[in-house]
C-alpha positions in Angstrom: -12.2 8.5 -14.5 -8.7 8.2 -13.9 -7.2 10.6 -11.4 -4.4 11.9 -13.9 -6.8 12.7 -16.3 -8.7 14.9 -14.0 -5.3 17.2 -13.4 -6.2 20.1 -15.9 -2.9 21.7 -17.7 -3.3 24.9 -16.2 -2.9 23.3 -13.0 0.3 20.9 -13.9 1.9 24.2 -15.2 1.5 25.8 -11.5 3.7 23.4 -9.6 7.1 21.8 -10.5 9.5 19.4 -9.1 12.9 21.1 -8.4 15.9 19.6 -8.8 16.3 17.9 -5.0 13.0 17.3 -5.3 11.0 19.8 -2.9 7.8 20.7 -4.4 7.6 24.4 -5.9 3.9 25.9 -6.2 3.1 29.3 -7.9 3.5 31.9 -5.2 -0.1 33.4 -6.7 -2.1 30.3 -6.2 -2.7 28.7 -2.7 -3.4 24.7 -3.6 -5.4 22.9 -2.1 -4.4 19.2 -0.8 -5.9 17.6 -3.5 -4.0 19.9 -6.0 -0.3 19.2 -4.6 -1.2 16.0 -4.6 -2.2 15.9 -7.9 0.7 18.0 -9.4 3.5 14.9 -8.0 1.3 12.1 -8.9 0.6 13.4 -12.3 3.7 11.6 -14.3 3.9 10.4 -17.9 6.1 7.9 -17.7 4.3 6.0 -14.7 1.1 5.3 -12.2 0.7 6.2 -8.7 -2.3 5.7 -6.4 -3.0 7.0 -3.2 -5.2 7.2 0.0 -5.2 8.6 3.1 -7.9 9.1 5.6 -7.7 10.8 9.0 -8.4 7.8 11.8 -9.5 10.6 14.2 -11.8 12.6 11.8 -12.5 10.4 9.4 -11.2 12.8 7.1 -10.0 10.8 3.4 -8.6 12.0 0.0 -7.6 9.9 -3.0 -6.0 9.8 -6.0 -6.5 6.8 -8.6 -8.0 5.2 -5.4 -10.2 2.5 -6.5 -8.0 1.6 -9.4 -5.8 -1.5 -8.7 -2.3 -1.9 -8.0 0.2 -4.6 -7.4 0.3 -5.1 -3.6 3.8 -6.8 -4.0 4.8 -7.6 -0.1 2.1 -5.1 1.4 -0.1 -8.4 1.5 2.1 -9.5 4.3 -0.5 -7.5 6.6 -3.3 -9.6 5.4 -1.5 -12.5 6.1 -0.4 -11.5 9.5 -4.0 -10.5 10.2 -5.4 -13.7 8.9 -2.4 -15.5 11.5 -3.2 -13.2 14.4 -7.3 -13.8 13.7 -6.1 -17.5 14.3 -4.2 -16.4 17.2 -7.4 -14.9 19.1 -9.3 -17.9 18.3 -6.8 -20.2 20.0 -5.8 -22.2 16.7 -2.4 -20.5 16.7 0.0 -19.2 19.1 3.0 -17.1 18.9 4.8 -19.5 20.4 4.1 -21.7 18.0 7.1 -24.0 16.0 7.4 -24.1 12.4 10.2 -25.6 10.4 12.5 -22.8 8.4 14.3 -24.3 5.5 15.9 -27.8 6.0 17.3 -27.7 9.6 15.9 -25.0 11.5 12.7 -24.7 13.6 11.5 -21.2 14.7 8.6 -19.7 16.4 5.4 -17.9 15.0 6.4 -14.8 16.4 9.7 -14.9 15.0 8.2 -15.5 11.3 6.1 -12.7 11.7 8.8 -10.3 12.9 10.7 -11.2 9.6 7.8 -11.1 7.6 7.2 -7.7 8.6 10.1 -6.1 9.6 12.7 -7.1 6.6 9.8 -8.5 4.4 11.1 -12.1 4.6 9.5 -14.0 1.8 9.7 -17.4 3.1 8.8 -16.7 7.0 5.4 -15.2 4.5 5.0 -18.2 2.9 5.0 -20.5 6.1 2.5 -18.2 8.1 0.6 -18.6 4.7 0.6 -22.0 4.4 -0.6 -22.5 8.0 -3.4 -20.4 7.9 -4.8 -22.2 4.7 -3.6 -20.3 1.7 -4.5 -17.8 -0.6 -8.2 -18.6 -0.2 -7.8 -18.6 3.8 -6.3 -14.8 3.5 -9.0 -13.5 0.7 -11.9 -15.2 3.1 -10.2 -13.3 6.3 -10.1 -9.9 4.2 -14.1 -11.1 3.4 -15.4 -11.0 6.6 -13.3 -7.9 7.7 -15.2 -6.5 4.4 -12.3 -5.3 2.6 -13.4 -4.8 -1.1 -10.8 -4.5 -3.6 -7.9 -6.4 -2.3 -7.3 -10.0 -3.3 -4.4 -12.4 -2.9 -3.7 -14.7 -5.7 -0.1 -16.5 -5.5 2.3 -17.5 -2.9 4.8 -14.8 -2.4 7.7 -17.8 -4.4 5.2 -17.7 -7.2 4.9 -14.0 -6.9 8.6 -13.7 -6.8 9.2 -16.0 -9.4 6.6 -14.7 -12.0 8.1 -11.3 -11.8 11.5 -12.1 -12.5 10.0 -14.3 -15.5 12.0 -17.8 -16.8 15.7 -17.9 -18.2 15.4 -17.1 -21.6 11.7 -17.0 -21.7 11.1 -13.4 -19.6 7.3 -11.9 -19.8 6.7 -9.2 -17.6 4.1 -9.3 -15.2 1.4 -6.8 -14.0 0.7 -5.9 -17.8 -2.7 -7.3 -19.7 -1.8 -10.3 -22.2 -5.1 -10.7 -23.5 -8.1 -8.4 -23.8 -10.0 -11.0 -22.0 -7.6 -10.4 -19.4 -8.1 -6.7 -19.2 -11.3 -7.2 -19.5 -11.6 -9.1 -16.6 -9.5 -7.3 -14.4 -11.2 -4.3 -15.0 -14.0 -6.0 -13.5 -12.7 -8.0 -10.4 -13.5 -4.7 -8.2 -16.8 -2.2 -8.2 -18.1 -2.2 -11.9 -17.8 1.5 -13.1 -15.2 2.6 -10.7 -12.0 2.0 -12.0 -10.5 2.9 -15.8 -9.6 -0.3 -17.5 -6.9 1.7 -19.2 -4.8 1.4 -16.5 -5.7 -2.2 -15.2 -3.1 -4.7 -16.0 -2.8 -8.5 -14.0 -5.5 -8.8 -11.6 -4.0 -11.0 -9.3 -2.3 -9.8 -6.2 -3.5 -6.2 -6.6 -5.3 -3.9 -3.9 -6.6 -0.6 -4.9 -5.6 2.3 -2.0 -8.8 2.7 -0.7 -9.2 -1.0 -0.2 -5.4 -0.9 1.4 -6.2 2.0 3.7 -9.9 0.7 4.6 -7.7 -2.5 5.9 -5.4 -0.5 7.9 -8.2 1.9 9.7 -10.1 -1.1 11.0 -6.8 -3.2 12.3 -5.9 0.1 13.8 -9.3 0.8 15.3 -9.2 -3.2 16.9 -12.5 -4.0 14.7 -10.4 -7.0 13.1 -8.4 -8.5 16.2 -7.9 -8.6 19.6 -6.3 -5.8 21.9 -3.2 -7.6 22.6 -3.0 -8.7 18.6 -3.8 -5.1 17.5 -1.1 -3.9 19.2 1.6 -6.5 18.6 0.8 -5.9 15.0 1.8 -2.3 14.7 4.3 -2.3 17.3 6.2 -4.5 14.7 5.1 -2.9 11.6 7.1 0.2 13.6 10.0 -1.3 13.4 10.0 -1.7 9.6 13.7 -1.9 8.4 12.8 -1.8 4.6 11.8 1.5 2.8 13.4 4.3 4.4 13.6 6.4 1.7 9.8 6.2 1.1 6.5 7.6 3.6 9.5 8.0 5.9 11.5 9.6 3.4 11.0 13.5 4.2 9.3 13.0 6.8 10.6 15.0 10.4 13.0 12.7 12.3 11.7 10.5 15.1 7.9 10.5 13.1 6.0 7.2 14.5 5.3 5.7 10.9 4.0 2.0 11.7 4.5 0.6 7.8 4.6 -2.2 5.7 6.8 -1.9 1.8 6.6 -3.8 -1.0 8.7 -4.1 -4.4 8.7 -5.7 -7.6 9.9 -5.0 -10.7 9.0 -1.9 -12.3 7.1 -1.5 -8.6 7.3 0.8 -5.5 4.6 0.9 -2.5 4.6 1.9 1.2 1.3 1.7 3.1 1.4 2.4 7.1 0.1 4.7 9.9 1.7 8.0 10.3 1.6 9.6 13.7 0.7 13.6 13.1 1.9 16.2 15.5 -1.4 16.5 16.6 -1.7 12.9 17.6 -4.0 11.7 15.2 -3.4 8.6 13.3 -3.2 9.0 9.6 -3.5 5.5 7.5 -1.9 5.7 4.3 -1.3 4.0 1.0 0.7 4.6 -1.9 1.6 2.5 -4.7 3.7 3.5 -7.7 4.7 1.6 -10.7 6.5 2.5 -13.8 8.9 5.9 -14.1 12.2 5.4 -14.9 13.6 3.7 -12.1 12.8 2.8 -8.4 14.8 6.1 -6.9 12.0 7.8 -8.6 9.1 6.0 -7.4 10.7 6.3 -3.9 11.3 10.3 -4.5 7.4 10.2 -5.4 6.3 8.3 -2.5 8.4 10.3 0.0 7.1 14.1 -1.7 3.5 12.7 -1.1 3.6 11.5 1.8 5.5 14.7 3.0 2.4 16.4 1.7 -0.2 14.5 3.6 1.6 14.5 6.5 1.6 19.0 6.2 -1.5 18.7 4.7 -3.7 16.6 7.3 -1.5 18.5 10.2 -2.4 22.0 9.3 -5.0 22.6 6.6 -8.8 22.9 7.5 -10.7 20.1 5.6 -12.2 22.8 3.9 -9.1 23.5 1.8 -8.4 20.4 0.8 -10.0 20.3 -1.9 -12.4 17.6 -3.4 -11.1 14.2 -4.1 -8.9 13.7 -7.2 -10.1 10.4 -8.2 -13.8 9.1 -7.2 
């Protein structure tokens, strides 16, 4: 069942977003963390998916956590993981040279940094080609035990499809035929997603799958200690999406993250360090709404609620998971 459908009308009335985007609870009610997330994520003109796990306690909360959302450039984490796994096996090394453009050569280290820090699409496709294409990335995800995340196109093809051909624009991430909707609704776990919110299944991830990937990477379950440290050190220098996960967090909060943006899509996923030293794996996917500013604002509000909630609330006060 979809998360928004579980939010009752009386609950909606307990919350409002003020003109400056701040969360305004009813003073007569002490909302659970789940209720706070639901109040912000419940939007009539868009769709949000949220998953968060405290990597030190295992405490997890989701909203539409098993519904697929367009990954956009957050898929570059999987590309980096697949390449670094090759480094660990001796297939690649970070000093390996690749042609970049017509005349330049750059190292794998430079490509990884450009891809993760500045979301360079050309760098991503060079690394993707090196590991063996989308099938190789999907095979790595399967070996990693990640279900609900898939890569189907190069970044260049994804961007091209998103923009559409001149004079013949066809929006992506929307169902085009009944068959496509049916196929989209069954690529993950049967019965665990609402087909009413599923469009193009290609290049999608559920929030839960993305958080699971982040968690396994951060715990060192998928890469060597050196590659794990390298990956998150680079992600900590990401310069895109300053108004998303980091937008409302206290200044100086360590965040190692990766953003993704397409027409009508804003994503941000990563690891947030909490004041108690715990690490929170977070994935927020947003689509629709009136503007990128509104999507970014919602992501920032949700990240702050998660930051405060996991940092101060006991597990019994988190409330139930919004969407299963």
